[in-house]
C-alpha positions in Angstrom: 13.2 48.9 -9.4 10.6 51.9 -9.8 8.7 50.9 -6.8 11.8 51.7 -4.8 12.7 54.8 -6.6 9.4 56.5 -6.6 8.9 57.3 -2.9 12.5 58.8 -3.1 11.6 60.9 -6.1 8.5 61.9 -4.4 10.2 63.0 -1.3 12.8 64.9 -3.2 10.3 66.8 -5.4 8.0 67.2 -2.5 10.4 68.9 -0.3 11.9 70.8 -3.4 8.5 72.5 -3.6 8.5 73.4 0.0 12.1 74.7 0.3 12.5 75.8 -3.5 15.9 74.3 -3.1 16.8 70.8 -4.0 20.2 70.9 -1.8 17.7 71.3 1.4 15.5 68.6 0.1 18.2 66.4 -0.3 19.3 67.4 3.6 15.8 67.0 5.0 14.8 63.4 2.8 18.5 61.8 4.1 17.7 62.8 7.8 14.1 61.2 7.5 15.5 58.0 5.9 17.9 57.6 8.6 15.4 58.1 11.3 13.0 55.6 9.5 15.6 53.0 9.5 16.8 53.8 12.9 14.7 51.5 14.6 15.7 48.8 12.3 19.4 49.2 12.8 19.5 50.1 16.5 19.9 46.6 17.6 22.7 46.0 14.9 24.5 49.2 16.2 24.4 48.0 20.0 25.3 44.4 18.8 28.3 45.7 16.8 29.9 47.5 19.8 29.1 44.8 22.3 31.2 42.3 19.7 33.7 44.5 19.7 33.9 44.9 23.7 33.8 40.8 23.7 36.7 40.0 21.4 39.2 39.5 24.2 36.9 36.8 25.8 36.3 35.3 22.1 40.2 34.9 21.8 40.3 33.1 24.9 37.8 30.4 23.7 39.9 30.1 20.4 42.7 29.5 22.7 40.7 26.7 24.8 39.6 24.7 21.9 42.6 25.2 19.7 42.0 23.4 16.3 38.8 21.7 17.4 36.9 24.0 14.9 33.4 22.3 15.6 33.7 22.4 19.5 34.8 26.3 18.9 31.9 26.8 16.8 29.3 25.4 19.3 31.2 27.3 22.3 30.9 30.6 20.1 27.4 30.3 19.6 26.5 29.4 23.2 28.4 32.6 24.1 26.5 34.8 21.7 23.2 33.4 23.0 24.4 33.8 26.5 25.2 37.4 25.8 22.0 38.0 23.7 23.8 39.2 20.4 23.7 38.1 16.8 27.1 38.0 15.4 26.0 38.7 12.0 23.7 41.8 12.9 26.7 43.9 12.4 26.1 43.7 8.8 23.0 45.1 8.5 23.7 48.8 8.7 25.9 48.6 6.0 24.0 46.4 3.6 21.0 48.9 4.4 23.4 52.0 3.6 24.4 50.5 0.4 20.9 49.6 -0.8 19.5 53.0 0.1 22.7 54.8 -1.6 21.8 52.8 -4.7 18.2 53.9 -4.7 18.7 57.3 -3.9 21.5 57.7 -6.3 18.9 56.6 -8.9 16.2 58.9 -7.6 18.6 61.8 -7.4 20.0 61.4 -11.1 16.4 61.4 -12.3 15.5 64.4 -10.8 18.7 66.4 -11.7 18.7 64.7 -15.2 15.4 66.8 -15.7 16.7 69.9 -14.3 19.7 69.6 -16.8 17.6 68.7 -19.6 18.8 65.4 -19.8 15.8 63.3 -18.9 12.3 64.0 -20.2 9.7 65.6 -17.7 7.3 63.0 -18.5 9.7 60.1 -16.9 9.9 62.3 -13.9 6.2 62.7 -13.7 5.6 59.0 -14.1 7.1 58.4 -10.6 5.4 61.4 -8.9 1.7 61.6 -7.2 -0.6 64.1 -9.0 -0.5 66.6 -6.1 3.3 67.1 -6.8 3.5 66.6 -10.9 5.8 69.1 -12.9 4.3 71.5 -15.4 6.0 71.9 -18.7 7.1 75.4 -17.8 8.1 74.7 -14.5 11.3 76.7 -13.5 14.0 74.3 -12.0 16.8 75.4 -9.6 19.8 73.0 -9.1 21.8 75.6 -6.9 22.8 75.1 -3.0 25.1 77.7 -1.7 26.4 78.9 -5.0 27.4 75.3 -5.8 25.8 73.4 -8.9 24.5 70.4 -7.5 25.2 68.2 -10.8 28.6 68.9 -10.8 31.3 66.7 -9.3 34.6 67.8 -7.6 36.8 66.6 -10.2 35.0 69.1 -12.8 34.8 71.9 -10.5 38.4 71.5 -9.3 39.4 71.4 -12.7 37.6 74.6 -13.8 40.1 76.7 -11.8 40.0 78.1 -8.2 36.8 79.2 -6.9 35.3 79.4 -3.3 33.2 76.7 -3.9 36.2 74.3 -3.6 36.1 75.0 0.1 32.5 74.0 0.3 33.1 70.9 -1.6 36.3 69.8 0.4 34.1 70.1 3.4 31.6 67.9 2.0 34.1 65.2 0.6 36.7 65.1 3.3 34.0 65.5 5.9 32.1 62.6 4.9 35.4 60.3 5.0 36.1 62.0 8.5 32.7 61.1 9.8 32.9 57.7 8.4 36.4 57.2 10.0 34.8 58.1 13.7 31.8 55.9 13.2 33.9 52.6 12.1 36.6 53.7 15.1 33.4 53.7 17.6 32.6 50.1 16.7 36.1 48.7 16.9 37.8 46.8 20.1 39.6 49.3 22.3 43.1 49.6 20.8 45.0 48.8 24.0 42.6 46.0 24.7 43.4 44.6 21.1 47.0 44.7 21.4 47.1 43.3 24.4 44.9 40.1 23.2 47.6 39.8 20.3 50.5 39.7 22.6 48.7 37.3 24.8 47.6 34.8 22.1 50.0 32.6 20.2 48.1 32.5 17.1 49.7 34.6 13.9 45.9 34.7 13.0 45.3 37.5 15.6 48.2 39.7 14.3 46.4 39.4 10.8 42.9 40.2 12.2 44.2 43.0 14.2 45.7 44.4 11.1 42.8 43.8 9.0 40.5 45.8 11.3 43.0 48.7 11.6 43.2 48.8 7.5 39.7 48.7 7.2 39.2 51.8 9.5 41.2 53.7 7.1 40.3 51.8 4.0 36.5 52.9 3.8 37.3 56.7 4.3 39.8 56.7 1.6 37.2 54.7 -0.8 34.9 57.6 0.2 37.3 59.9 -1.1 38.2 58.1 -4.2 34.5 57.2 -5.1 33.2 60.7 -4.0 35.7 62.5 -6.4 33.2 61.8 -9.3 30.0 61.9 -7.4 28.0 64.8 -7.8 27.7 67.4 -5.2 24.1 66.5 -4.6 25.2 63.0 -3.8 28.2 64.3 -1.7 25.6 66.4 0.3 23.6 63.0 0.9 26.7 61.0 1.9 28.1 63.8 4.4 24.6 64.2 5.9 24.3 60.5 6.3 27.6 59.8 7.8 27.0 62.8 10.2 23.6 60.9 11.3 25.2 57.8 11.4 28.1 58.9 13.7 25.1 60.1 16.1 23.1 57.3 16.1 26.6 55.1 16.9 27.5 57.2 19.5 23.8 56.7 21.2 24.2 53.0 20.8 27.5 52.7 22.6 26.0 54.6 25.4 23.4 52.0 25.5 25.6 49.1 24.8 
């Protein structure tokens, strides 16, 4: 695991030394991560949007083949090949996002743990390149715009009103909102989806349409639920990550 965490720890501490602020370091590293992964997920973003637009034609294939599952599977694969899309490629951005979140979470917790005195400095230095190893008398700063990056919304809101409530609420609810709009961009047009459901007799269509609608709201709701106990530093990462993801999806939709 160290081989994956170390580059993130070095990036966080490298930009921390440059800016003197862990918050700006988190923002910079998050943007760089998204830019590095962009060429990898670009085809997937375009494919996901195209898949959504092709739903009506896929429904017609389902009507045509009915219960002939083998024939339907072959027809769908031929259809995907003809359109030049990979039906599984839409999963890649989500899988990468989860993997990077886990690694970034571990790296951030290691850095913030040293700042709070919970982790040993020697553990942090074991990940760092010689040029940015930290001395024993190094003064850490975990403040960002008046917020402690190590605290959580649950602790902050439980401690009584402060102006930081507004900033944390923006990070928490903003992340959910940005994720909602990104998901919406990858869904079929609402009117098209409703027309398909009306035209097809299979109740499976109603179920799939309902599931798509539920997922549109479920993920943002989960973001708020999980983020409630996330550190502010991780919320900052998630907010910036979601914002860049939305921009990338908008670009992909224009090219799709």
